[in-house]
C-alpha positions in Angstrom: 9.9 7.2 -7.9 9.4 3.7 -9.2 11.5 0.8 -7.8 11.5 -2.8 -8.8 12.1 -4.6 -5.5 12.0 -8.1 -6.9 12.1 -9.8 -10.2 11.8 -13.6 -10.6 11.0 -16.3 -13.2 8.3 -18.6 -11.6 8.3 -21.4 -14.1 5.1 -20.1 -15.7 6.0 -16.5 -16.2 8.0 -13.4 -15.0 6.9 -11.6 -11.8 8.0 -8.2 -10.6 7.3 -6.5 -7.4 7.1 -2.7 -8.1 7.0 -0.1 -5.4 5.7 3.4 -6.3 4.7 6.2 -3.9 4.3 3.8 -0.9 2.2 1.3 -2.8 3.3 -2.2 -4.0 2.0 -4.0 -7.0 2.7 -7.4 -8.5 3.3 -7.3 -12.3 3.0 -10.7 -13.9 3.8 -11.7 -17.5 2.6 -15.3 -17.9 4.0 -17.4 -20.7 1.4 -17.6 -23.5 2.1 -19.5 -26.7 5.8 -19.6 -25.9 6.2 -15.9 -25.2 5.7 -13.5 -22.3 2.2 -11.9 -22.4 2.0 -8.2 -22.9 0.9 -6.1 -21.2 1.5 -7.4 -17.7 -1.3 -8.3 -15.4 -1.2 -6.1 -12.2 -2.6 -6.2 -8.7 -2.0 -4.1 -5.6 -0.5 -6.1 -2.6 0.6 -5.5 0.9 3.4 -7.4 2.7 6.9 -8.5 2.0 7.8 -10.7 -0.9 8.6 -14.3 0.0 8.7 -16.3 -3.3 6.8 -17.9 -6.1 6.2 -21.2 -7.7 4.2 -21.3 -11.0 1.1 -19.1 -10.6 1.3 -19.0 -6.8 3.0 -16.1 -5.1 3.7 -15.8 -1.3 3.7 -12.6 0.8 4.4 -12.1 4.5 2.6 -9.6 6.7 4.3 -9.9 10.0 3.8 -13.5 11.0 1.1 -14.2 8.5 1.9 -15.9 5.2 -0.6 -15.0 2.4 -0.6 -16.8 -0.9 -1.9 -15.0 -4.1 -2.9 -17.1 -7.1 -3.0 -16.0 -10.7 -6.0 -17.7 -12.4 -5.0 -16.9 -16.0 -6.6 -13.4 -16.1 -6.8 -12.2 -12.5 -5.4 -12.5 -9.1 -7.1 -14.2 -6.1 -5.9 -13.8 -2.5 -6.1 -17.1 -0.7 -6.5 -17.9 3.0 -3.1 -17.4 4.7 -1.5 -19.1 7.7 -0.1 -17.7 10.9 3.2 -18.8 12.4 4.3 -18.6 16.0 7.9 -17.7 15.4 9.3 -14.7 13.5 9.8 -15.3 9.8 13.6 -15.1 9.2 13.9 -16.6 5.7 11.9 -18.5 3.1 12.5 -20.9 0.2 9.7 -21.6 -2.3 
């Protein structure tokens, strides 16, 4: 079963978090020449969706926040940050 757990416009494109058979993927359609690119760029991810701004997406794994950056043709996981308190909510 395929489930879209999150869908958001980031300012530079449309991002969807898709869950299928226990695996999560980011699907990103950047805006190219005034339209959404097709097909979507995809990457496997782990963690809970926090938010996005432009080409930068944030995921939480427990108390570690991990950013993922879209370079224009691929995704790069960046160095995350650990927080001492439980993450209750986020605003990006």
